[in-house]
KEVEX-488720 format. One record per atom (N, C-alpha, C): x, y, z; residue in one letter. Coordinates in steps of 0.2 Angstrom, whole numbers, padded with zeros to 4 digits, always signed. Atoms other than C-alpha are relative to their C-alpha. Layout:
<guzas>
XYZA/...
</guzas>
This chain:
<guzas>
-0005+0006-0002X/+0106-0015+0015X/-0003-0002+0006X/+0002+0003-0006X/+0101-0027+0028X/+0006-0002+0004X/-0005+0001-0005X/+0110-0030+0044X/+0000-0008+0002X/+0001+0007-0003X/+0107-0045+0055X/-0006-0004-0002X/+0006+0004+0002X/+0095-0059+0050X/+0000-0005+0006X/+0001+0005-0005X/+0088-0070+0064X/-0005-0005-0003X/+0005+0005+0001X/+0078-0086+0062X/-0001-0005+0005X/+0001+0006-0004X/+0070-0100+0072X/-0003-0005-0004X/+0003+0006+0003X/+0066-0117+0067X/-0003-0005+0005X/+0003+0004-0005X/+0054-0128+0076X/+0000-0007-0003X/+0000+0007+0002X/+0056-0147+0075X/-0004-0004+0004X/+0004+0004-0004X/+0045-0161+0080X/+0004-0005+0003X/-0004+0005-0004X/+0050-0176+0090X/+0005-0004-0004X/-0005+0004+0004X/+0058-0185+0075X/+0005+0005-0004X/-0005-0004+0003X/+0068-0170+0069X/-0003+0004-0006X/+0003-0003+0006X/+0056-0164+0055X/-0001+0007+0001X/+0002-0007+0000X/+0054-0146+0052X/-0007+0001+0000X/+0008-0002+0000X/+0036-0140+0057X/-0001+0007+0001X/+0002-0007+0000X/+0038-0122+0059X/+0007+0004-0001X/-0006-0004+0002X/+0050-0107+0054X/-0003+0007+0000X/+0001-0007+0000X/+0051-0089+0057X/+0007+0004-0001X/-0006-0004+0001X/+0064-0076+0051X/-0002+0008+0000X/+0001-0008+0000X/+0067-0057+0052X/+0007+0003-0002X/-0006-0004+0002X/+0080-0045+0045X/+0000+0006+0004X/-0001-0006-0004X/+0086-0031+0056X/+0004+0005-0004X/-0003-0005+0003X/+0091-0014+0049X/-0001+0007+0003X/+0001-0007-0003X/+0093+0005+0053X/-0005+0003-0006X/+0004-0004+0004X/+0078+0014+0045X/+0003+0007-0002X/-0002-0007+0002X/+0080+0031+0036X/-0001+0005+0006X/+0001-0004-0005X/+0074+0039+0052X/+0004-0002+0006X/-0004+0002-0005X/+0087+0030+0062X/-0002-0005+0005X/+0002+0005-0005X/+0076+0018+0071X/+0001-0007-0002X/-0002+0007+0002X/+0081+0000+0072X/-0007-0004-0001X/+0006+0003+0003X/+0068-0010+0062X/+0001-0007-0002X/+0000+0007+0002X/+0064-0028+0058X/-0005-0001-0005X/+0005+0003+0004X/+0056-0035+0043X/-0001-0007+0001X/+0001+0007-0001X/+0048-0051+0047X/-0001-0003-0007X/+0000+0003+0006X/+0051-0062+0032X/-0005-0005-0001X/+0004+0006+0001X/+0042-0078+0034X/-0002-0003+0007X/+0003+0004-0005X/+0031-0087+0047X/-0004-0005-0003X/+0003+0006+0003X/+0027-0104+0041X/-0001-0006+0005X/+0001+0006-0005X/+0019-0119+0051X/-0003-0005-0005X/+0003+0006+0003X/+0016-0136+0044X/-0007-0001+0001X/+0007+0001-0001X/-0002-0139+0041X/-0003-0004+0005X/+0002+0004-0006X/-0003-0153+0053X/+0001+0002+0007X/-0002-0003-0007X/+0004-0142+0067X/-0003+0006+0001X/+0003-0006-0001X/-0007-0127+0064X/-0006-0001+0005X/+0006+0000-0005X/-0020-0122+0077X/+0002-0003+0007X/-0002+0003-0006X/-0009-0129+0091X/+0005+0005+0004X/-0004-0005-0004X/+0000-0113+0097X/+0007+0001-0002X/-0007+0000+0003X/+0016-0116+0087X/+0002+0007-0003X/-0001-0006+0003X/+0014-0100+0077X/+0001+0006+0005X/-0001-0005-0006X/+0011-0090+0093X/+0006+0000+0003X/-0006+0001-0004X/+0026-0098+0101X/+0006+0003-0004X/-0005-0003+0004X/+0037-0093+0086X/+0000+0007+0000X/+0001-0007+0000X/+0030-0076+0086X/+0003+0003+0006X/-0003-0002-0006X/+0034-0074+0104X/+0007+0000+0001X/-0007+0001+0000X/+0051-0080+0102X/+0004+0005-0004X/-0003-0005+0004X/+0056-0069+0088X/-0001+0007+0002X/+0001-0006-0003X/+0048-0054+0095X/+0004+0002+0006X/-0004-0001-0005X/+0057-0056+0111X/+0007+0001-0002X/-0007-0001+0003X/+0074-0058+0102X/+0001+0006-0003X/-0001-0006+0003X/+0071-0043+0092X/+0000+0006+0005X/+0001-0005-0005X/+0066-0033+0107X/+0007+0001+0004X/-0006+0000-0003X/+0082-0038+0116X/+0006+0003-0004X/-0005-0003+0005X/+0092-0033+0100X/-0001+0008-0001X/+0001-0007+0000X/+0085-0015+0102X/-0005+0002-0006X/+0005-0002+0005X/+0072-0016+0088X/-0006+0004+0002X/+0005-0005-0002X/+0059-0002+0089X/-0007-0002-0003X/+0006+0001+0004X/+0047-0008+0076X/+0001-0006-0004X/+0000+0006+0004X/+0042-0024+0066X/-0005+0002-0006X/+0004-0001+0006X/+0036-0023+0048X/-0001-0007-0003X/+0001+0007+0004X/+0028-0038+0039X/-0005+0001-0005X/+0005+0000+0005X/+0018-0041+0024X/-0004-0007+0001X/+0004+0006-0002X/+0004-0053+0026X/-0006-0001-0006X/+0006+0002+0005X/-0009-0062+0015X/-0007+0002+0004X/+0006-0003-0004X/-0027-0056+0020X/-0003-0006+0005X/+0002+0005-0005X/-0031-0073+0028X/+0003-0001+0006X/-0004+0000-0006X/-0018-0070+0041X/-0001+0006+0004X/+0001-0006-0004X/-0023-0053+0046X/-0002+0000+0007X/+0003+0001-0007X/-0033-0059+0061X/+0005-0002+0005X/-0005+0003-0004X/-0019-0069+0067X/+0005+0005+0002X/-0005-0005-0002X/-0006-0055+0067X/-0003+0006+0004X/+0003-0006-0004X/-0019-0042+0074X/+0000-0002+0007X/+0000+0002-0007X/-0019-0053+0090X/+0006+0002+0003X/-0006-0002-0003X/-0001-0047+0093X/+0001+0007+0000X/+0000-0007+0000X/-0005-0029+0090X/+0002+0003-0007X/-0001-0002+0007X/-0001-0028+0071X/-0006+0003-0003X/+0006-0004+0003X/-0012-0015+0062X/+0002+0001-0007X/-0002-0002+0007X/-0013-0012+0043X/+0002+0007+0000X/-0003-0007+0001X/-0002+0002+0038X/-0001+0002-0007X/+0001-0002+0007X/-0004+0002+0019X/-0002-0007-0004X/+0002+0006+0004X/-0013-0010+0007X/+0005+0000-0006X/-0004+0001+0006X/-0002-0017-0007X/-0004-0003-0005X/+0003+0003+0006X/-0006-0022-0024X/+0005-0005-0003X/-0004+0005+0003X/+0001-0038-0031X/-0001+0000-0008X/+0000+0000+0008X/+0006-0037-0050X/+0005-0005-0002X/-0004+0005+0003X/+0013-0051-0060X/+0001+0001-0007X/-0001+0000+0007X/+0021-0053-0077X/+0005-0005-0001X/-0005+0005+0001X/+0031-0066-0085X/+0007+0003+0000X/-0007-0003-0001X/+0050-0064-0082X/+0003+0002-0007X/-0003-0001+0007X/+0054-0065-0101X/-0002+0008-0002X/+0002-0007+0002X/+0044-0048-0103X/+0004+0005+0004X/-0004-0004-0004X/+0054-0040-0089X/+0007+0000-0003X/-0007+0000+0003X/+0071-0045-0097X/+0000+0003-0006X/+0000-0003+0007X/+0066-0038-0114X/-0001+0008+0001X/+0002-0007+0000X/+0060-0021-0107X/+0005+0004+0005X/-0004-0004-0005X/+0073-0017-0093X/+0007+0000-0002X/-0007+0000+0001X/+0091-0011-0095X/+0004-0004+0005X/-0004+0003-0006X/+0105-0020-0085X/+0004+0006+0002X/-0005-0004-0003X/+0117-0011-0074X/+0006+0001-0004X/-0006-0001+0004X/+0131-0014-0086X/-0001+0006-0005X/+0001-0005+0005X/+0123-0002-0098X/-0002+0007+0003X/+0002-0006-0003X/+0118+0011-0085X/+0006+0004+0002X/-0005-0005-0002X/+0129+0027-0083X/-0002+0006-0002X/
</guzas>
């Protein structure tokens, strides 16, 4: 179960959204306060100008003030270098698997039938 969610939105001078970051805070099984960083997104026209770095600094600072001990995030490979600049290191490599949702609905039971 997730606890607090924080997010920051960056707007340009006309009020358009040009950047976003969010994180969910929870108590991990070992009792450590942990955050899952959900999404860091920068409008393509505003990339390479330090906005991503500023959003990272803002969310990390907020998480630190809230007592978070560690941050976990999933990243696509093209962003590994960006995140490594802040001290993030690969913990475990994930495999992405896809299937049509119709297949899943046919194969999985629902909770109504589980007991």
